[in-house]
Backbone as a chain_set.jsonl record, in Angstrom:
{"seq": "MSPALKLTDHPRLYIGPDQLARLTDAPDEPMLAAAQKAFEDEARDYTRSATFDWTPHTHNGHLIRARRLQGRVVTLALRFIQTDDAKYRKACLDHIRAMSQWDGWSWITWRQNNSEPKAIYDLSYGENSATLAIIYDLLHDSLSKEEKRLFIGLAKRWSFASFLHHTKPVKEPSGRAWWFGHPDSNWNTVCAGGAGMLALAMAEEFADDAATVLERV", "coords": {"N": [[109.138, 37.894, 123.369], [110.515, 41.291, 124.31], [113.089, 42.413, 121.899], [115.59, 43.404, 122.89], [115.691, 42.316, 125.431], [117.42, 40.029, 126.995], [118.153, 36.929, 127.91], [119.591, 34.835, 130.156], [120.49, 30.985, 130.037], [118.769, 29.001, 132.228], [119.603, 28.21, 135.128], [118.422, 31.501, 136.052], [117.955, 33.487, 137.735], [118.347, 34.91, 141.226], [119.473, 33.067, 142.513], [122.264, 31.423, 141.074], [124.63, 29.446, 138.878], [127.093, 29.879, 139.78], [126.484, 29.934, 142.672], [125.305, 27.485, 143.012], [126.996, 25.844, 142.51], [128.903, 25.914, 144.801], [127.52, 24.396, 146.649], [128.306, 21.797, 146.901], [130.749, 22.411, 148.389], [132.305, 21.312, 150.983], [131.954, 22.357, 154.353], [133.63, 24.804, 156.407], [133.728, 25.871, 158.751], [132.524, 25.801, 161.793], [130.014, 26.894, 162.356], [128.977, 26.94, 159.691], [128.894, 24.664, 159.64], [126.853, 23.524, 161.288], [124.953, 24.56, 160.35], [124.475, 23.246, 157.871], [123.976, 20.455, 158.852], [121.421, 21.434, 159.708], [120.21, 21.856, 157.32], [120.333, 19.832, 156.19], [118.473, 18.142, 157.783], [115.95, 18.901, 158.077], [115.455, 18.736, 155.122], [115.209, 16.29, 154.804], [113.188, 15.552, 156.73], [110.863, 17.23, 155.365], [110.424, 15.555, 153.302], [108.802, 13.415, 153.534], [106.532, 14.076, 154.118], [103.534, 15.819, 152.065], [102.096, 17.697, 153.241], [101.604, 20.568, 155.839], [101.694, 21.986, 158.725], [99.205, 24.382, 159.227], [97.042, 27.386, 159.649], [93.53, 28.82, 158.6], [92.742, 30.866, 160.252], [93.979, 32.896, 161.599], [95.602, 36.0, 161.537], [96.628, 36.844, 158.38], [96.425, 34.046, 157.562], [97.003, 33.125, 155.233], [99.138, 33.68, 154.26], [100.941, 32.938, 155.803], [100.949, 30.473, 155.131], [101.872, 30.771, 152.685], [104.342, 30.998, 152.831], [105.608, 29.649, 154.53], [105.402, 26.881, 152.804], [107.068, 27.711, 150.65], [109.508, 27.849, 151.967], [110.193, 25.075, 152.294], [110.076, 24.071, 149.819], [111.967, 25.146, 148.63], [114.225, 24.751, 150.253], [114.036, 21.887, 149.314], [114.697, 21.651, 146.867], [117.015, 22.606, 146.714], [118.56, 20.349, 148.117], [118.152, 18.773, 146.517], [119.659, 19.464, 144.164], [122.547, 19.721, 145.642], [122.585, 16.717, 146.099], [121.651, 15.168, 144.182], [119.734, 13.537, 144.44], [116.771, 11.577, 144.339], [114.59, 11.526, 145.596], [114.51, 14.041, 147.105], [113.75, 15.892, 145.072], [111.227, 14.653, 144.155], [109.661, 15.119, 146.288], [109.521, 17.771, 146.425], [108.141, 18.56, 143.705], [105.839, 17.283, 144.685], [104.969, 18.819, 146.702], [104.568, 21.263, 145.099], [102.294, 20.243, 143.618], [100.528, 19.732, 145.323], [99.842, 22.529, 146.28], [99.093, 23.286, 143.97], [96.519, 22.226, 144.578], [95.296, 24.476, 146.02], [92.45, 26.5, 146.687], [92.69, 28.895, 147.155], [94.483, 31.8, 147.27], [94.787, 33.82, 148.486], [94.217, 35.25, 152.158], [92.875, 37.493, 152.818], [90.863, 37.733, 150.556], [89.558, 35.257, 151.281], [88.334, 35.375, 153.802], [86.5, 36.654, 152.688], [84.91, 35.029, 151.5], [85.473, 34.411, 148.826], [86.936, 33.04, 145.838], [87.734, 33.534, 143.714], [90.233, 33.843, 141.345], [91.326, 36.304, 140.126], [90.182, 38.183, 142.03], [92.131, 39.791, 143.493], [95.507, 40.818, 144.074], [97.638, 40.475, 146.248], [99.685, 40.026, 148.881], [100.2, 37.4, 149.726], [100.115, 36.353, 146.872], [102.034, 37.81, 145.254], [104.451, 36.501, 147.083], [104.058, 33.536, 146.632], [104.293, 33.945, 143.677], [106.756, 34.301, 143.497], [107.976, 31.618, 144.8], [107.006, 29.898, 142.765], [108.688, 30.766, 140.723], [111.124, 30.985, 141.436], [111.646, 27.719, 142.023], [110.798, 26.627, 139.709], [112.531, 27.753, 138.134], [115.238, 26.566, 139.376], [114.565, 23.861, 138.675], [114.356, 23.669, 136.063], [115.791, 22.315, 133.677], [115.146, 19.822, 134.338], [112.884, 19.26, 134.569], [109.907, 17.213, 133.224], [107.681, 17.588, 130.116], [105.06, 17.542, 131.14], [105.527, 18.174, 134.313], [106.164, 20.783, 134.001], [104.188, 21.812, 132.566], [102.54, 21.91, 134.734], [103.09, 24.087, 136.529], [103.201, 26.032, 134.664], [100.106, 25.936, 134.28], [99.681, 27.036, 136.73], [100.778, 29.48, 137.141], [99.676, 30.861, 135.105], [96.529, 30.956, 136.007], [96.827, 31.865, 138.208], [98.909, 33.691, 138.801], [99.708, 35.438, 136.376], [97.531, 36.265, 135.126], [95.941, 37.69, 137.444], [98.071, 39.565, 138.051], [98.254, 41.207, 135.892], [95.484, 42.139, 135.825], [95.513, 43.57, 137.696], [97.032, 45.958, 137.906], [96.593, 47.639, 135.615], [96.393, 50.238, 133.222], [96.782, 54.031, 134.084], [94.611, 55.123, 132.95], [92.796, 52.733, 132.779], [91.273, 52.548, 135.185], [89.799, 51.189, 136.774], [89.536, 48.666, 139.3], [92.372, 48.336, 139.746], [95.361, 47.752, 141.651], [95.922, 49.267, 144.694], [98.422, 49.624, 145.742], [99.817, 49.469, 143.512], [102.912, 50.979, 142.002], [103.374, 52.512, 144.183], [105.275, 54.457, 146.34], [106.248, 54.287, 149.016], [105.745, 51.85, 150.089], [105.866, 48.39, 151.411], [104.073, 45.922, 150.15], [104.414, 47.264, 146.975], [106.867, 46.09, 146.462], [106.925, 43.688, 146.91], [104.719, 42.318, 145.782], [104.613, 43.235, 142.744], [107.539, 42.322, 142.678], [107.686, 39.467, 143.066], [105.855, 38.689, 140.665], [107.399, 39.987, 138.688], [109.674, 38.216, 139.071], [108.695, 35.379, 138.345], [108.148, 36.348, 135.736], [110.252, 36.618, 134.397], [111.464, 34.042, 135.046], [109.549, 32.186, 133.549], [109.594, 33.384, 130.704], [109.878, 32.263, 128.282], [107.873, 31.107, 127.832], [105.601, 32.349, 128.526], [105.406, 34.388, 126.173], [104.233, 37.495, 125.436], [102.831, 37.894, 127.75], [104.508, 37.615, 129.687], [106.647, 39.958, 129.099], [104.647, 42.192, 129.383], [104.031, 42.318, 131.815], [107.135, 42.542, 132.734], [107.532, 45.104, 132.187], [105.593, 46.491, 133.413], [106.567, 45.79, 135.963]], "CA": [[109.891, 38.864, 124.231], [111.18, 42.37, 123.666], [114.339, 41.914, 121.005], [115.953, 44.051, 124.04], [115.48, 41.041, 126.344], [118.591, 39.235, 126.431], [117.889, 36.139, 128.934], [120.479, 33.261, 130.13], [120.091, 29.796, 130.428], [117.896, 28.322, 133.628], [119.048, 28.99, 136.443], [118.966, 32.96, 136.009], [117.251, 34.304, 139.216], [119.303, 35.397, 141.791], [120.514, 31.912, 142.388], [122.768, 31.019, 140.009], [125.269, 28.377, 138.407], [128.312, 29.528, 140.494], [126.196, 30.015, 144.008], [124.52, 26.376, 142.712], [128.112, 24.915, 142.549], [129.307, 25.976, 146.178], [126.562, 23.501, 147.457], [128.969, 20.829, 147.298], [131.772, 22.736, 149.294], [132.489, 21.259, 152.551], [131.603, 23.369, 155.481], [135.069, 24.7, 156.701], [134.042, 26.363, 159.995], [131.3, 25.279, 162.996], [128.702, 27.694, 162.163], [128.47, 26.54, 158.523], [128.874, 22.736, 159.42], [125.658, 23.375, 162.045], [123.909, 24.966, 158.981], [124.36, 22.217, 156.859], [123.351, 19.707, 159.335], [120.011, 21.909, 159.746], [119.467, 22.154, 156.292], [120.15, 18.133, 155.74], [117.272, 17.443, 158.852], [114.609, 19.692, 157.758], [115.23, 18.47, 154.091], [115.134, 15.023, 155.13], [112.026, 15.534, 157.139], [110.186, 17.59, 154.491], [110.282, 14.442, 152.218], [107.897, 12.458, 154.627], [105.025, 14.541, 153.627], [103.92, 17.715, 151.375], [101.114, 18.32, 154.176], [102.129, 21.007, 156.851], [100.408, 22.644, 159.771], [98.735, 26.107, 159.305], [95.357, 27.678, 160.113], [93.778, 30.258, 157.995], [91.586, 31.061, 161.045], [94.791, 33.724, 162.104], [96.287, 36.942, 160.528], [97.352, 36.585, 157.327], [97.02, 32.733, 157.681], [97.414, 32.102, 153.798], [100.918, 34.543, 153.91], [101.933, 32.376, 156.813], [101.249, 29.21, 154.277], [103.015, 30.844, 151.684], [106.249, 31.158, 153.455], [106.55, 27.971, 155.016], [105.39, 26.136, 151.473], [108.47, 28.264, 150.158], [110.615, 27.694, 152.448], [110.22, 23.838, 152.327], [110.454, 23.957, 148.481], [113.348, 25.651, 148.424], [114.672, 23.594, 150.852], [113.625, 20.441, 148.667], [115.03, 21.927, 145.466], [118.744, 22.746, 146.346], [118.959, 19.57, 148.727], [118.298, 17.835, 145.308], [120.739, 19.897, 143.256], [123.457, 19.173, 145.936], [122.974, 15.366, 145.997], [121.189, 14.516, 142.816], [119.088, 12.086, 145.166], [115.526, 11.803, 143.314], [113.717, 11.348, 146.655], [114.497, 15.406, 147.167], [113.277, 16.502, 144.002], [110.053, 14.533, 143.821], [109.059, 15.664, 147.391], [109.661, 19.342, 146.103], [107.105, 18.394, 143.095], [104.829, 16.633, 145.766], [104.487, 20.383, 147.627], [103.894, 22.163, 144.182], [101.193, 19.303, 143.208], [99.73, 20.253, 146.885], [99.836, 23.99, 146.082], [97.8, 23.529, 142.254], [95.084, 21.979, 144.842], [94.492, 25.573, 147.184], [91.517, 26.803, 146.571], [92.365, 30.444, 147.03], [96.296, 32.348, 148.006], [94.881, 35.322, 149.465], [93.679, 35.679, 153.624], [91.604, 38.395, 152.406], [89.471, 37.131, 150.195], [89.046, 33.89, 152.015], [87.442, 35.824, 154.763], [84.93, 37.438, 152.062], [84.174, 33.845, 150.786], [85.856, 34.701, 147.026], [87.927, 32.371, 145.725], [88.212, 34.051, 142.214], [91.67, 33.738, 141.288], [91.811, 37.548, 139.986], [89.715, 39.157, 142.788], [93.281, 40.299, 144.743], [97.054, 40.302, 144.024], [97.997, 40.846, 147.392], [101.491, 39.604, 149.678], [100.665, 36.149, 149.449], [100.083, 36.114, 145.312], [103.662, 37.977, 145.501], [104.952, 35.686, 147.261], [103.34, 32.316, 145.404], [104.546, 33.666, 142.116], [108.229, 34.012, 143.423], [107.857, 30.475, 145.478], [106.887, 29.12, 141.427], [109.813, 31.165, 139.757], [112.466, 29.985, 142.006], [111.726, 26.216, 141.878], [110.757, 26.6, 137.976], [114.204, 28.147, 137.333], [116.1, 25.597, 139.553], [114.502, 22.577, 138.296], [113.896, 23.875, 134.945], [116.077, 21.405, 133.207], [115.138, 18.332, 134.524], [111.178, 19.298, 134.496], [109.23, 16.733, 132.113], [106.364, 18.13, 129.906], [103.762, 17.353, 132.501], [105.922, 19.344, 134.876], [106.232, 22.413, 133.214], [102.581, 22.4, 132.332], [101.509, 21.878, 136.281], [103.988, 25.38, 136.818], [102.562, 27.267, 133.558], [98.805, 26.364, 134.649], [99.506, 28.15, 138.131], [101.158, 30.796, 136.968], [98.698, 31.24, 134.088], [95.368, 30.713, 136.486], [96.969, 32.932, 139.636], [99.664, 34.863, 139.107], [99.829, 36.532, 135.522], [96.183, 37.262, 135.046], [95.731, 38.709, 138.45], [98.875, 40.897, 138.02], [98.214, 41.752, 134.925], [94.298, 42.883, 135.986], [95.319, 44.674, 139.197], [98.024, 46.7, 137.552], [95.769, 47.997, 134.559], [97.275, 51.752, 133.087], [95.821, 54.528, 134.673], [93.501, 55.277, 132.083], [91.786, 52.274, 132.733], [91.805, 52.647, 136.82], [88.938, 49.883, 137.773], [90.369, 47.319, 139.497], [93.38, 48.862, 140.049], [95.758, 47.666, 143.377], [96.305, 50.647, 146.077], [99.807, 49.423, 146.349], [100.775, 49.355, 142.454], [103.397, 51.759, 142.054], [103.137, 52.93, 145.656], [106.829, 54.747, 146.691], [106.787, 53.453, 150.554], [104.623, 50.221, 150.906], [106.214, 47.118, 150.775], [103.618, 45.433, 148.821], [104.701, 47.246, 145.571], [108.39, 45.347, 146.111], [106.438, 42.099, 147.273], [103.648, 41.878, 144.678], [105.473, 43.142, 141.731], [108.461, 41.396, 142.732], [107.221, 38.055, 142.578], [105.273, 38.986, 139.634], [108.349, 39.899, 137.882], [110.663, 36.746, 139.23], [107.736, 34.847, 137.844], [107.99, 36.696, 134.122], [111.765, 36.143, 134.335], [111.979, 32.469, 135.018], [108.789, 31.651, 132.45], [109.669, 34.308, 129.559], [109.637, 31.869, 127.039], [106.097, 29.697, 128.241], [104.795, 33.458, 128.229], [106.069, 35.877, 125.795], [103.507, 38.323, 125.635], [102.148, 38.529, 128.877], [105.855, 38.283, 130.403], [106.901, 41.111, 128.418], [103.74, 43.035, 129.826], [104.419, 42.027, 133.299], [108.426, 43.112, 133.082], [107.076, 46.369, 131.308], [104.739, 47.068, 134.614], [107.159, 46.148, 137.016]], "C": [[110.252, 40.24, 123.454], [112.868, 41.887, 122.987], [115.429, 42.556, 122.124], [116.56, 43.314, 124.871], [116.321, 40.023, 126.447], [118.843, 37.791, 127.71], [119.327, 34.915, 128.641], [119.571, 32.232, 130.112], [119.741, 29.618, 131.876], [119.548, 28.037, 134.438], [119.065, 30.288, 136.233], [118.281, 33.757, 136.602], [118.303, 34.646, 140.001], [120.075, 34.299, 142.509], [120.862, 31.348, 141.466], [123.696, 30.041, 139.865], [126.292, 28.796, 139.335], [127.677, 29.829, 142.238], [125.813, 28.209, 143.855], [126.364, 25.355, 143.031], [128.74, 24.707, 143.907], [128.401, 24.871, 146.922], [127.573, 22.152, 148.078], [130.251, 20.868, 147.768], [131.555, 22.122, 150.415], [132.451, 22.206, 153.494], [133.305, 23.556, 156.299], [134.809, 25.504, 158.128], [132.77, 26.027, 160.725], [130.35, 26.003, 162.711], [128.393, 27.182, 160.663], [127.821, 24.977, 158.553], [127.338, 22.625, 160.396], [124.726, 23.618, 160.83], [123.126, 23.959, 158.487], [123.661, 20.99, 157.327], [121.696, 20.034, 159.647], [119.02, 21.574, 158.71], [119.289, 20.28, 155.748], [118.809, 17.799, 156.254], [115.964, 18.04, 158.21], [114.662, 19.103, 156.151], [114.584, 16.99, 153.563], [113.288, 15.029, 155.665], [110.762, 16.231, 155.966], [109.544, 16.431, 152.997], [109.323, 13.314, 152.598], [106.571, 12.993, 154.188], [104.659, 16.242, 152.704], [102.515, 18.345, 152.124], [101.91, 18.765, 155.399], [101.334, 21.631, 157.614], [100.307, 24.35, 159.478], [97.162, 26.701, 159.172], [94.971, 28.786, 158.887], [92.706, 30.912, 158.987], [92.989, 32.292, 162.12], [94.868, 34.845, 161.247], [96.685, 36.832, 159.481], [97.831, 35.308, 157.561], [97.675, 32.23, 156.5], [98.573, 32.56, 153.101], [101.42, 33.657, 154.65], [102.016, 31.129, 156.077], [102.432, 29.42, 153.393], [104.253, 30.581, 151.744], [106.567, 29.922, 153.69], [106.357, 27.089, 154.059], [106.939, 26.494, 150.835], [109.588, 27.487, 150.797], [110.807, 26.033, 152.58], [110.373, 23.344, 151.057], [111.881, 24.419, 147.848], [114.57, 24.63, 148.812], [115.371, 22.145, 150.042], [115.103, 20.717, 147.591], [117.171, 22.066, 145.623], [119.613, 21.462, 147.204], [119.079, 18.802, 147.314], [119.456, 17.854, 144.891], [122.468, 19.227, 143.986], [123.546, 17.5, 145.918], [122.961, 14.377, 144.893], [120.145, 13.166, 143.675], [117.277, 12.317, 144.767], [114.571, 12.094, 144.29], [113.117, 13.372, 146.858], [113.28, 16.283, 145.856], [111.563, 15.759, 143.517], [109.125, 15.094, 145.131], [108.872, 17.151, 147.22], [108.474, 18.985, 145.243], [105.939, 18.249, 143.721], [104.19, 17.976, 146.316], [104.004, 20.98, 146.482], [102.56, 21.622, 143.598], [100.179, 19.959, 144.089], [98.967, 21.737, 146.753], [98.816, 24.198, 145.053], [96.545, 23.025, 143.319], [94.337, 23.196, 145.908], [93.447, 25.808, 146.13], [91.38, 28.463, 146.447], [94.108, 30.619, 147.655], [95.626, 33.279, 148.689], [93.481, 34.797, 151.158], [92.307, 36.835, 153.141], [90.497, 38.379, 151.89], [88.814, 36.205, 150.171], [88.243, 34.659, 153.002], [86.021, 36.432, 154.05], [84.751, 36.037, 151.031], [84.631, 33.9, 149.13], [86.914, 34.101, 146.725], [88.133, 32.682, 144.124], [89.495, 34.331, 142.269], [92.033, 35.276, 141.081], [91.11, 38.546, 141.026], [90.519, 40.37, 143.765], [94.301, 40.163, 143.929], [97.465, 41.009, 145.446], [99.81, 39.973, 147.601], [101.35, 38.256, 149.446], [100.737, 35.602, 147.848], [101.596, 36.611, 144.982], [104.377, 36.776, 146.083], [105.277, 33.786, 146.997], [104.099, 32.355, 144.491], [106.421, 33.779, 142.351], [108.791, 32.711, 143.98], [108.1, 29.356, 143.501], [108.023, 29.658, 140.868], [110.692, 30.402, 140.286], [112.626, 28.802, 141.871], [111.699, 26.093, 140.268], [112.179, 26.917, 137.104], [115.152, 27.034, 137.982], [116.226, 24.206, 139.4], [114.094, 22.384, 136.913], [114.48, 22.972, 133.924], [115.867, 20.088, 133.426], [113.555, 17.903, 134.437], [111.0, 18.595, 133.058], [108.178, 17.832, 131.415], [105.387, 18.423, 130.793], [104.042, 18.041, 133.611], [105.868, 20.44, 134.695], [104.941, 22.686, 133.014], [101.787, 22.674, 133.671], [102.223, 23.498, 136.772], [102.82, 26.487, 136.25], [101.14, 27.174, 134.007], [98.807, 27.258, 135.928], [99.718, 29.326, 137.927], [100.203, 31.701, 135.994], [97.04, 31.471, 134.514], [95.488, 31.785, 137.529], [97.772, 33.968, 139.348], [99.316, 36.075, 137.638], [98.727, 37.582, 135.252], [95.727, 37.911, 136.197], [96.48, 39.891, 138.184], [98.334, 41.963, 137.159], [96.341, 42.656, 134.458], [94.172, 43.904, 137.059], [96.914, 45.565, 138.694], [97.282, 47.67, 135.863], [96.714, 49.799, 134.298], [96.272, 52.818, 133.799], [94.834, 55.187, 133.75], [92.451, 54.118, 132.092], [91.682, 51.798, 134.459], [91.222, 51.819, 137.362], [89.73, 48.744, 137.951], [91.771, 47.333, 139.947], [94.279, 48.471, 141.408], [95.975, 48.917, 144.036], [97.73, 50.439, 145.674], [100.954, 49.528, 144.893], [101.484, 50.962, 142.395], [103.988, 52.678, 143.203], [104.648, 53.049, 145.973], [107.528, 54.036, 147.897], [105.958, 52.081, 150.946], [105.845, 49.204, 150.366], [105.467, 45.767, 150.061], [103.891, 45.841, 147.917], [105.769, 46.519, 145.677], [107.939, 43.677, 146.037], [105.772, 41.862, 145.986], [104.06, 41.889, 143.224], [106.713, 42.52, 141.559], [108.303, 39.877, 142.387], [106.542, 37.923, 141.07], [106.694, 38.864, 138.467], [109.4, 38.759, 137.685], [110.14, 36.114, 138.268], [107.996, 34.822, 136.158], [109.216, 36.398, 134.023], [111.982, 34.464, 134.149], [110.556, 31.833, 133.705], [108.522, 32.733, 130.878], [109.248, 33.671, 128.521], [108.282, 31.041, 127.206], [105.177, 30.993, 127.933], [104.851, 34.86, 127.77], [105.745, 36.901, 125.83], [103.179, 39.262, 126.892], [104.001, 38.418, 130.073], [106.263, 39.389, 130.339], [105.96, 42.651, 128.994], [104.176, 43.22, 131.317], [105.85, 42.582, 133.66], [108.21, 44.793, 132.91], [106.514, 47.213, 132.544], [105.793, 47.173, 135.903], [108.642, 46.982, 137.365]], "O": [[110.281, 40.316, 122.226], [113.639, 41.133, 123.579], [116.416, 41.821, 122.088], [117.751, 43.454, 125.148], [115.937, 38.973, 125.931], [119.887, 37.853, 128.36], [119.826, 34.408, 127.636], [118.343, 32.304, 130.148], [120.487, 30.129, 132.711], [120.487, 27.571, 133.792], [120.275, 30.508, 136.168], [117.938, 34.802, 136.05], [119.37, 34.698, 139.39], [121.162, 34.527, 143.042], [120.046, 30.688, 140.823], [123.769, 29.46, 140.948], [126.556, 27.79, 139.992], [128.575, 29.937, 143.072], [126.17, 27.612, 144.871], [126.548, 24.361, 143.733], [129.1, 23.581, 144.25], [128.862, 24.548, 148.017], [127.609, 21.679, 149.214], [130.976, 19.873, 147.743], [130.481, 22.389, 150.955], [133.236, 23.112, 153.212], [133.989, 22.602, 156.67], [135.864, 25.8, 158.688], [131.808, 26.0, 159.959], [129.374, 25.308, 162.996], [127.181, 27.006, 160.544], [126.914, 24.381, 157.972], [126.682, 21.602, 160.204], [123.85, 22.828, 160.477], [121.92, 23.71, 158.506], [122.876, 20.41, 156.578], [120.859, 19.145, 159.799], [117.839, 21.233, 158.769], [118.373, 19.733, 155.135], [117.986, 17.27, 155.507], [115.02, 17.304, 157.921], [113.482, 18.968, 155.828], [113.906, 16.64, 152.597], [112.37, 14.558, 154.995], [109.738, 15.563, 155.828], [108.662, 16.537, 152.145], [109.172, 12.347, 151.851], [105.623, 12.251, 153.935], [105.259, 17.317, 152.716], [101.937, 19.326, 151.658], [102.663, 18.01, 156.013], [100.197, 21.87, 157.208], [101.171, 25.226, 159.531], [96.307, 26.178, 158.457], [95.82, 29.472, 158.317], [91.774, 31.508, 158.447], [92.796, 32.402, 163.331], [94.242, 34.776, 160.19], [97.845, 36.52, 159.749], [99.022, 35.053, 157.742], [98.529, 31.346, 156.449], [99.013, 32.232, 151.999], [102.56, 33.36, 154.292], [103.077, 30.523, 156.232], [103.472, 28.774, 153.261], [105.044, 30.076, 150.946], [107.492, 29.241, 153.248], [107.162, 26.168, 154.2], [107.792, 25.639, 150.6], [110.369, 26.699, 150.265], [111.883, 25.78, 153.122], [110.796, 22.191, 150.978], [112.557, 24.068, 146.88], [115.419, 24.022, 148.16], [116.474, 21.599, 150.071], [116.184, 20.128, 147.602], [118.123, 21.74, 144.914], [120.84, 21.367, 147.159], [120.142, 18.239, 147.055], [120.28, 16.942, 144.972], [123.308, 18.584, 143.356], [124.662, 17.025, 145.707], [123.641, 13.386, 144.624], [120.04, 12.006, 143.276], [116.738, 13.388, 145.045], [113.678, 12.884, 143.981], [111.988, 13.859, 146.795], [112.311, 17.03, 145.99], [110.851, 16.297, 142.67], [107.966, 15.463, 144.941], [108.032, 17.714, 147.922], [107.461, 19.039, 145.941], [104.992, 18.977, 143.423], [102.969, 18.13, 146.337], [102.846, 21.363, 146.645], [101.753, 22.422, 143.125], [99.199, 20.593, 143.696], [97.8, 21.985, 147.056], [97.895, 25.012, 145.121], [95.445, 23.423, 142.937], [93.248, 23.053, 146.464], [93.52, 25.421, 144.964], [90.483, 29.132, 145.935], [94.746, 29.783, 148.294], [96.148, 33.511, 149.779], [92.376, 34.255, 151.133], [91.083, 36.739, 153.228], [89.418, 38.772, 152.335], [87.815, 35.993, 149.485], [87.066, 34.349, 152.82], [84.916, 36.622, 154.558], [84.462, 36.176, 149.843], [83.924, 33.31, 148.313], [87.957, 34.489, 147.25], [88.767, 31.878, 143.44], [89.941, 35.032, 143.177], [92.979, 35.679, 141.758], [91.425, 39.732, 140.92], [90.069, 41.312, 144.418], [94.146, 39.394, 142.98], [97.552, 42.237, 145.479], [100.665, 39.567, 146.814], [102.336, 37.726, 148.933], [101.335, 34.558, 147.587], [102.347, 35.795, 144.448], [104.928, 36.054, 145.252], [106.285, 33.092, 147.133], [104.709, 31.345, 144.141], [107.219, 33.394, 141.497], [109.987, 32.512, 143.764], [108.947, 28.521, 143.182], [108.604, 28.729, 140.307], [111.066, 29.328, 139.817], [113.774, 28.482, 141.564], [112.58, 25.47, 139.674], [112.659, 26.551, 136.031], [115.915, 26.505, 137.174], [117.168, 23.463, 139.674], [113.607, 21.335, 136.49], [113.635, 22.713, 133.067], [116.398, 19.235, 132.715], [113.068, 16.78, 134.301], [111.547, 18.977, 132.023], [107.856, 18.837, 132.05], [104.997, 19.551, 131.096], [103.09, 18.617, 134.137], [105.35, 21.141, 135.564], [104.525, 23.814, 133.281], [100.776, 23.364, 133.796], [101.491, 24.033, 137.605], [102.04, 27.275, 136.786], [100.665, 28.292, 134.209], [97.956, 28.133, 136.086], [99.031, 30.234, 138.395], [100.024, 32.915, 136.085], [96.276, 32.008, 133.712], [94.545, 32.531, 137.792], [97.418, 35.119, 139.603], [98.839, 37.202, 137.768], [98.706, 38.81, 135.164], [94.989, 38.863, 135.942], [95.968, 41.005, 138.072], [98.044, 43.127, 137.433], [96.008, 43.339, 133.49], [93.288, 44.719, 137.321], [97.823, 45.588, 139.524], [98.097, 48.352, 135.241], [97.473, 50.323, 135.114], [95.108, 52.508, 134.053], [94.2, 56.044, 134.366], [91.359, 54.308, 131.557], [92.054, 50.678, 134.81], [91.69, 51.397, 138.42], [90.372, 48.062, 137.152], [92.267, 46.35, 140.497], [93.79, 48.993, 142.41], [96.413, 49.682, 143.177], [98.188, 51.452, 145.146], [102.182, 49.616, 144.899], [100.83, 51.97, 142.661], [104.945, 53.44, 143.06], [105.342, 52.033, 145.933], [108.627, 53.489, 147.991], [105.72, 51.561, 152.036], [106.499, 49.227, 149.323], [106.07, 44.821, 149.556], [103.813, 44.883, 147.149], [105.832, 45.954, 144.585], [108.425, 42.764, 145.369], [106.347, 41.178, 145.139], [103.952, 40.892, 142.51], [107.053, 42.16, 140.432], [108.85, 39.307, 141.443], [106.829, 36.931, 140.401], [106.925, 37.951, 137.674], [109.889, 38.397, 136.615], [110.787, 36.067, 137.222], [108.051, 33.822, 135.442], [109.262, 35.511, 133.171], [112.571, 33.879, 133.24], [110.929, 30.901, 132.992], [107.5, 32.769, 130.193], [108.4, 34.165, 127.779], [107.928, 30.299, 126.29], [104.168, 30.871, 127.239], [104.6, 35.935, 128.315], [106.598, 37.704, 126.206], [103.188, 40.475, 127.104], [104.33, 39.165, 130.994], [106.346, 40.039, 131.381], [106.4, 43.8, 129.022], [104.613, 44.266, 131.797], [105.952, 43.091, 134.776], [108.839, 45.579, 133.619], [106.848, 48.383, 132.726], [105.927, 48.144, 136.647], [108.969, 47.197, 138.532]]}, "num_chains": 1, "name": "protein.A"}
């Protein structure tokens, strides 16, 4: 990494130690108590299976899948941190392992029967990259070497290689994504943002690639 980049310990993204410490505070008003109850019920439900309903045969089906997975794993990771109950951690990682079996991340390339990871970097890639970043950051200190390899393999295969391919310098425009640097498109925010979060979360594991990703972001 660049010597100028100073990174804190994990968790280092938008959910930090101060926010996590508040997870053990008892709700002090009815709205928060209801939210806590819903959170507990959802986390318990998500421990039953890493499989959930979604269909590719709908507009942006793969993006819907990405968002559902993200909601489930963030819920499970935070419930684990709140309770220290290992079943929530296991269920969270089971979802990530299920994610590693996906044969494609994009609804666009799925419709083209193209499962090449570098074929595109779209909204699904951005959101899946953010998911990996959040969970890796939250669980980092508890992850075994095998568990870290799971995240690192997904990041290498799907996120970083594709982002770097589709955000080439202007002098190498072939394959460059239309959204990259676009001033008024949410694609730029989501796609670059997800890659940037993952580069920050995994900076030590991908020193050179992470530095390049962050420079482009």
